[in-house]
N, C-alpha and C positions, 0 to 999 in steps of 0.2 A: 439396596440394603442403606436405611438410614440408620445414620450411628444415635443414641440417647444423648450422648453429647454434643450434638451438633444444636445449634440456634436456628430453627425455620419462623418465620411469624405466621401467624392464621392464615391472615390474606395471601401468601404465598400460594402459585399455581404451581404444583409438581407435578410430572407426566408420570407414566408409567415407566417403573424398572430405572429410576432415578436413583443412583448413589450419592449419598454424602456422608462424605466421613468427618472424623470427631475435631469438634471446635471449628467445623464452618460455619460461617453468620449468613442467614440469607432473610433478608427483608421482605417488607410486606411491598404490595403492585410491583409483583416479580412474575416472571411465570420461565419453567424449565422444561423443554420437552422432554420425550421419554426415552431411555438409555443414556441420558447425559449423568457425566459423572462429576462432579463436586468434590474436589478432595480439600486434606484437612488444612482449616487457615484460611481458607479461600473467603471474600467476602464478596457477596452477591448483593447488592445495594439498590433504592429503589430505582425505577425505570427500568430495568433487565428485563432481556427480552432472546431467550437464550434457546437454540434451535434443538433438534433431537441428534443425539448420540454425539453430543461434543463431549470432549473431556479438558475440565479446568484444573490446574495442579495448586500444588500448598501455594497460598502468601497472595493468589491474585486479586485483585478487588475490578469488580466489575460495575462500571455507571455510577461511578465518584461524580460529586458534583464538578462541573464544569469549570477549569482556572483560567475563567471571562470576569473583568469588574463589570459587564456591561449584563450579566447575570442576575436576574433578581427571583430567582426562586420558583420559573417557569415550569410546567411537568414536563419532562420531555424524557427520554429514552436512547437505551443503548441497543441494537439490533443484531444477534450474532445468528449468521447462517447453520444450516445441520453439520454434522462429522467436521467441524473447527475444534481445532488443539490450541489450546490456550495456555502456554509454559507458566514456570514459577516467575511469581510478582510480576505481572505485567499489571498495568492498570490504564486502562479504557473508561474515560469519561464521557458524559453523556452531552445531549445536545443544547443547544441554545435555541431562544425564539428565532434565530436567523436561519436554520435548518430543521428545529425539532429533535431531532436524531443524530446519532451516530449509526456510521453500519460496518459490519463486518460479515464478508460474502460467506460462502459453503465452503469447506474442503479447504481452508486455511490454517499455515502453522505461525501462531507469533510465539517468537520463542523467550527467554527468560530475560525480563526487565526490559522490555518494552515500552515505551509508552504512545499511547494511542489519542490524540485531543480531542477535544470537544468539536463537532459536526464534520469528522472526517467521514469518507464515502470511500468504503476500501470494497474493491471487489471478488469474484471468487477465485480459488487456489491462488492465495497471495501467500509470500512468503517472507516474514519480518525477522532476520536474525537477532539475535542478543543485541541490548542496550540501543537498539534503533529508537529513534525518536520523533513524532509528527505532530509537529502543532496544529491548530485546529484550521479547520475549513479544509485537510488536504484530500485531496481526490487520486485513488490507487484504481485503476482499470485491472483488469482479469491478470491473472498471471506474473504480475509484478515480483520479481526477487529484489531487497534491498539486504546486502551482506552487513555485516555486524558494524556497529557503533555510526549506521548513517542516520545524520541530522536533515527532515525536509521541512522548509519554512512554510508558514501560513500561506494557504490558498494558493499552493503548489498541486499539479496535475501530473501525475507518472500515465504515459501510454499503459496498454497492453502490450504483455511481454518483455516491457522493459528490463534491464539488468543493471542496479547498479553496485559499484566494486564496493569493500569495505571502506567505511570512514568517509564516505562521499556527503558532501555539503551542498543541498538542493537547492538553490535559490533560483532557479528558472525551471519553465515547464521542460520536462522530461518526453519526447514522443515515441508513440510505440513502435516495440521488435527491434531495440537498439541498445548497445550497451553502452555506457558513460561511466568514467572514472577521471581521477586527479586534481588537482585544485588551480584555478575554477574547475568545476565540474565540466565535461568536455564529450564530445564524441568520441567513441572509441572503438566502432565498427557495429554491424548488425547480429542480433543475439542469436547468429543460424544454428548454434548447436540446440537451442533452446526450441527453437523453433522446429527442427527439424525433429526432436522429442515430441514435440505434442502434434507433429503429423502432418506439417506443411511439404507442399511439393516442392523438389530443387528449382523447379520454374517460377514459382513464385516468391522463393527467397533470393532467388538474383532477381526478380524485378522488384525487390524492395532494397536490395542491395544499391541497385541501378537508379532507384529513385533518391536515396542517399547519397549515392555519388554525385550526383545534380546538385542536391542541397545543402551538402558539407565540404564535397572536395575540389569541387571546380569551383569557387571559391565565387560565385555570382552573389548579388544580393536576394534573402527572401523572395521577395516579389517575383523576380525574373526567374530565380529557382520554381518557385510554383507553376510558370506559365511554361518553362519547358517541361517539368513533371507533366502537366496536365499532355502538354502537344506529341513528348514521345513516351511516355512507360505506359504499355496497356491497360486498358481498363479492368479494374480487380476492386472486389471491398478492402482490400490493405492497404490500395493505392488509396480510394476514395477516404479511409479511416485518416491515413495521413494528412492528408493536406484541408481535410473538414478540422483535425486538431492542432495544426499549424494556427490557420484561419482563425480560429476560436481562441488562441495563446495569448490574449491584450495583453499581456504582461512580459511576452517575450520566450524564444526556447534558448536550451541552451547551446551554447556556442561549438565552432568547429574544430577539428581536432589541433591542437596546440604542435604549431611547427618551431621547433629548437635551431634558435640562431649558431650559425658559427661563432666561437670563441675567435679572439684575435690570433690567438698561439695556433688553435687548428688551423685556421686561414694560411698561417706563415708556410706552415707544415708542408702544404701541398706543395 
Protein backbone atom coordinates (compact mmCIF):
# COMPACT_ATOMS: atom_id res chain seq x y z
CA UNK A 1 0.00 0.00 0.00
CA UNK A 2 1.32 3.41 -0.98
CA UNK A 3 -0.24 6.41 0.74
CA UNK A 4 -1.53 9.15 -1.55
CA UNK A 5 0.13 11.58 0.84
CA UNK A 6 3.63 10.19 0.11
CA UNK A 7 5.93 11.77 -2.50
CA UNK A 8 7.57 9.29 -4.88
CA UNK A 9 9.72 10.52 -7.76
CA UNK A 10 8.82 9.11 -11.17
CA UNK A 11 12.35 7.68 -11.54
CA UNK A 12 12.18 5.67 -8.32
CA UNK A 13 12.02 1.89 -8.79
CA UNK A 14 9.55 0.41 -6.33
CA UNK A 15 9.23 -3.38 -5.98
CA UNK A 16 6.07 -5.41 -5.47
CA UNK A 17 4.14 -5.16 -2.21
CA UNK A 18 6.10 -2.17 -0.92
CA UNK A 19 4.35 -0.10 1.75
CA UNK A 20 4.96 3.66 1.84
CA UNK A 21 3.42 5.69 4.64
CA UNK A 22 2.05 9.25 4.53
CA UNK A 23 4.55 12.08 4.12
CA UNK A 24 7.39 9.71 3.28
CA UNK A 25 9.65 11.08 0.52
CA UNK A 26 11.34 8.87 -2.07
CA UNK A 27 13.68 10.64 -4.51
CA UNK A 28 14.73 9.56 -7.99
CA UNK A 29 17.63 7.18 -8.69
CA UNK A 30 16.42 4.91 -5.90
CA UNK A 31 15.54 1.22 -5.75
CA UNK A 32 13.35 -0.40 -3.09
CA UNK A 33 12.96 -4.17 -2.98
CA UNK A 34 9.72 -6.08 -2.69
CA UNK A 35 7.91 -6.24 0.61
CA UNK A 36 9.84 -3.37 2.17
CA UNK A 37 8.00 -0.97 4.50
CA UNK A 38 8.80 2.75 4.42
CA UNK A 39 7.08 4.44 7.36
CA UNK A 40 5.73 7.98 7.42
CA UNK A 41 8.22 10.87 7.28
CA UNK A 42 11.15 8.66 6.24
CA UNK A 43 13.32 10.18 3.50
CA UNK A 44 14.89 7.95 0.86
CA UNK A 45 17.36 10.10 -1.07
CA UNK A 46 19.15 9.63 -4.39
CA UNK A 47 21.51 6.67 -4.49
CA UNK A 48 19.49 4.45 -2.15
CA UNK A 49 19.51 0.74 -2.98
CA UNK A 50 17.27 -0.97 -0.43
CA UNK A 51 16.76 -4.73 -0.39
CA UNK A 52 13.70 -6.91 0.13
CA UNK A 53 11.56 -7.01 3.26
CA UNK A 54 13.36 -4.18 5.02
CA UNK A 55 11.56 -1.92 7.50
CA UNK A 56 12.46 1.75 7.69
CA UNK A 57 10.86 3.70 10.52
CA UNK A 58 9.72 7.36 10.75
CA UNK A 59 12.32 10.08 10.48
CA UNK A 60 15.11 7.93 9.03
CA UNK A 61 17.19 9.55 6.27
CA UNK A 62 18.84 7.12 3.87
CA UNK A 63 21.62 8.16 1.43
CA UNK A 64 22.11 11.72 2.61
CA UNK A 65 25.10 13.55 1.15
CA UNK A 66 28.47 12.62 2.72
CA UNK A 67 29.69 14.89 5.48
CA UNK A 68 33.11 15.08 3.86
CA UNK A 69 34.72 18.22 2.44
CA UNK A 70 36.37 16.10 -0.27
CA UNK A 71 32.99 15.14 -1.70
CA UNK A 72 32.35 17.03 -4.96
CA UNK A 73 29.03 15.59 -6.06
CA UNK A 74 30.13 12.24 -7.52
CA UNK A 75 27.33 9.70 -8.02
CA UNK A 76 27.52 7.23 -5.16
CA UNK A 77 25.16 4.91 -3.30
CA UNK A 78 23.93 3.40 -0.06
CA UNK A 79 23.27 -0.35 -0.35
CA UNK A 80 21.07 -2.03 2.28
CA UNK A 81 20.63 -5.81 2.40
CA UNK A 82 17.42 -7.81 2.76
CA UNK A 83 15.49 -8.04 6.05
CA UNK A 84 17.29 -5.14 7.69
CA UNK A 85 15.43 -2.94 10.20
CA UNK A 86 16.26 0.76 10.48
CA UNK A 87 14.59 2.49 13.39
CA UNK A 88 13.57 6.09 14.04
CA UNK A 89 15.86 8.97 13.00
CA UNK A 90 18.73 6.85 11.77
CA UNK A 91 20.97 8.66 9.24
CA UNK A 92 23.04 6.77 6.67
CA UNK A 93 25.27 8.82 4.35
CA UNK A 94 26.17 7.63 0.89
CA UNK A 95 29.72 6.98 -0.23
CA UNK A 96 32.40 9.18 -1.78
CA UNK A 97 34.85 8.44 -4.58
CA UNK A 98 37.04 6.74 -1.96
CA UNK A 99 34.72 3.70 -1.97
CA UNK A 100 31.74 4.81 -4.11
CA UNK A 101 29.25 3.29 -1.71
CA UNK A 102 28.18 2.81 1.88
CA UNK A 103 27.06 -0.77 2.57
CA UNK A 104 24.77 -2.19 5.26
CA UNK A 105 24.31 -5.95 5.15
CA UNK A 106 21.39 -8.34 5.55
CA UNK A 107 19.41 -9.01 8.74
CA UNK A 108 20.82 -6.01 10.60
CA UNK A 109 19.08 -4.05 13.37
CA UNK A 110 19.96 -0.35 13.47
CA UNK A 111 18.29 1.28 16.46
CA UNK A 112 17.08 4.85 16.93
CA UNK A 113 19.34 7.86 16.29
CA UNK A 114 22.30 5.86 14.97
CA UNK A 115 24.55 7.64 12.44
CA UNK A 116 26.45 5.68 9.78
CA UNK A 117 28.99 7.82 7.94
CA UNK A 118 30.13 7.75 4.33
CA UNK A 119 31.95 4.72 2.90
CA UNK A 120 31.24 2.46 5.87
CA UNK A 121 31.06 -1.27 5.13
CA UNK A 122 28.84 -3.16 7.56
CA UNK A 123 28.34 -6.91 7.43
CA UNK A 124 25.31 -9.12 8.05
CA UNK A 125 23.49 -9.60 11.38
CA UNK A 126 25.01 -6.46 12.89
CA UNK A 127 23.23 -4.71 15.79
CA UNK A 128 23.86 -1.03 16.51
CA UNK A 129 22.08 0.21 19.63
CA UNK A 130 20.64 3.68 20.08
CA UNK A 131 22.81 6.77 19.57
CA UNK A 132 25.82 4.90 18.19
CA UNK A 133 27.93 6.87 15.72
CA UNK A 134 30.22 5.53 12.98
CA UNK A 135 32.57 8.00 11.30
CA UNK A 136 33.55 7.54 7.66
CA UNK A 137 35.31 4.44 6.30
CA UNK A 138 34.46 2.22 9.29
CA UNK A 139 34.29 -1.55 8.68
CA UNK A 140 32.15 -3.84 10.85
CA UNK A 141 32.32 -7.54 10.09
CA UNK A 142 29.37 -9.92 10.54
CA UNK A 143 27.57 -10.22 13.90
CA UNK A 144 29.19 -7.18 15.51
CA UNK A 145 27.16 -5.68 18.37
CA UNK A 146 27.69 -2.13 19.63
CA UNK A 147 25.78 -1.08 22.73
CA UNK A 148 24.27 2.39 23.06
CA UNK A 149 26.25 5.62 22.72
CA UNK A 150 29.30 3.87 21.28
CA UNK A 151 31.40 6.02 18.95
CA UNK A 152 33.75 4.62 16.30
CA UNK A 153 36.57 6.71 14.85
CA UNK A 154 37.17 6.89 11.09
CA UNK A 155 39.05 4.03 9.36
CA UNK A 156 38.47 1.65 12.29
CA UNK A 157 37.68 -2.03 11.76
CA UNK A 158 35.77 -4.25 14.21
CA UNK A 159 36.05 -8.00 13.75
CA UNK A 160 33.24 -10.53 13.45
CA UNK A 161 31.25 -11.46 16.57
CA UNK A 162 32.86 -8.68 18.62
CA UNK A 163 30.80 -7.03 21.37
CA UNK A 164 31.48 -3.45 22.51
CA UNK A 165 29.92 -2.30 25.79
CA UNK A 166 27.84 0.86 26.01
CA UNK A 167 29.57 4.23 25.67
CA UNK A 168 32.64 2.64 24.09
CA UNK A 169 35.05 5.01 22.35
CA UNK A 170 36.63 2.91 19.61
CA UNK A 171 39.94 4.42 18.47
CA UNK A 172 41.81 1.20 17.62
CA UNK A 173 40.79 -1.90 15.68
CA UNK A 174 38.85 -4.49 17.68
CA UNK A 175 39.79 -8.11 16.82
CA UNK A 176 37.09 -10.73 16.13
CA UNK A 177 35.28 -12.78 18.78
CA UNK A 178 36.06 -10.51 21.74
CA UNK A 179 34.29 -8.31 24.28
CA UNK A 180 35.61 -4.83 24.97
CA UNK A 181 34.82 -2.03 27.40
CA UNK A 182 36.33 0.69 29.62
CA UNK A 183 38.20 3.88 28.72
CA UNK A 184 40.57 3.59 27.01
CA UNK A 185 38.88 0.68 25.27
CA UNK A 186 40.40 -2.65 26.24
CA UNK A 187 39.94 -6.40 25.98
CA UNK A 188 37.72 -7.89 28.70
CA UNK A 189 37.36 -11.44 27.40
CA UNK A 190 36.02 -13.59 24.60
CA UNK A 191 32.38 -13.19 23.55
CA UNK A 192 31.66 -16.79 24.55
CA UNK A 193 27.93 -16.22 25.13
CA UNK A 194 27.43 -14.79 21.65
CA UNK A 195 29.56 -17.49 20.06
CA UNK A 196 27.63 -20.25 21.84
CA UNK A 197 24.33 -18.79 20.67
CA UNK A 198 25.61 -18.82 17.09
CA UNK A 199 26.63 -22.47 17.15
CA UNK A 200 30.37 -22.36 17.85
CA UNK A 201 31.54 -25.54 19.56
CA UNK A 202 33.02 -25.55 23.06
CA UNK A 203 36.32 -26.71 21.56
CA UNK A 204 36.56 -23.77 19.15
CA UNK A 205 35.58 -21.29 21.87
CA UNK A 206 38.33 -22.73 24.08
CA UNK A 207 40.85 -22.32 21.23
CA UNK A 208 39.78 -18.69 20.77
CA UNK A 209 40.18 -18.09 24.52
CA UNK A 210 43.65 -19.68 24.44
CA UNK A 211 44.57 -17.49 21.46
CA UNK A 212 43.64 -14.28 23.23
CA UNK A 213 45.30 -15.42 26.44
CA UNK A 214 48.59 -15.51 24.51
CA UNK A 215 47.87 -12.18 22.86
CA UNK A 216 46.46 -10.16 25.74
CA UNK A 217 47.08 -11.84 29.09
CA UNK A 218 50.60 -13.30 28.98
CA UNK A 219 52.21 -9.91 28.42
CA UNK A 220 54.22 -10.73 25.30
CA UNK A 221 54.65 -8.28 22.45
CA UNK A 222 52.26 -8.69 19.52
CA UNK A 223 54.92 -10.18 17.17
CA UNK A 224 55.94 -12.69 19.87
CA UNK A 225 52.33 -13.52 20.68
CA UNK A 226 51.57 -14.14 17.01
CA UNK A 227 54.48 -16.58 16.77
CA UNK A 228 53.21 -18.40 19.86
CA UNK A 229 49.69 -18.54 18.43
CA UNK A 230 51.02 -19.98 15.18
CA UNK A 231 52.94 -22.74 16.98
CA UNK A 232 50.69 -23.52 19.97
CA UNK A 233 47.08 -23.12 18.79
CA UNK A 234 45.54 -25.86 16.56
CA UNK A 235 44.68 -24.88 13.01
CA UNK A 236 41.18 -23.48 12.45
CA UNK A 237 39.52 -20.81 10.33
CA UNK A 238 38.97 -18.79 13.51
CA UNK A 239 42.70 -18.84 14.33
CA UNK A 240 43.57 -17.74 10.78
CA UNK A 241 40.95 -14.99 10.93
CA UNK A 242 42.44 -13.58 14.14
CA UNK A 243 46.01 -13.70 12.82
CA UNK A 244 45.09 -12.09 9.50
CA UNK A 245 43.04 -9.39 11.23
CA UNK A 246 45.93 -8.41 13.51
CA UNK A 247 48.53 -8.51 10.73
CA UNK A 248 46.38 -6.21 8.58
CA UNK A 249 45.71 -3.73 11.41
CA UNK A 250 48.31 -1.18 10.40
CA UNK A 251 46.90 1.35 12.87
CA UNK A 252 47.05 -1.10 15.75
CA UNK A 253 44.55 -3.04 17.85
CA UNK A 254 42.98 -2.17 21.18
CA UNK A 255 44.98 -2.74 24.33
CA UNK A 256 44.86 -5.65 26.75
CA UNK A 257 43.14 -5.80 30.15
CA UNK A 258 43.65 -2.81 32.40
CA UNK A 259 45.55 -3.81 35.52
CA UNK A 260 44.46 -1.67 38.46
CA UNK A 261 47.39 -0.75 40.71
CA UNK A 262 47.07 -0.92 44.45
CA UNK A 263 46.68 2.39 46.20
CA UNK A 264 49.07 3.25 49.04
CA UNK A 265 46.35 2.77 51.66
CA UNK A 266 45.52 -0.70 50.31
CA UNK A 267 49.19 -1.70 50.47
CA UNK A 268 49.55 -0.51 54.06
CA UNK A 269 46.45 -2.38 55.19
CA UNK A 270 47.85 -5.74 54.05
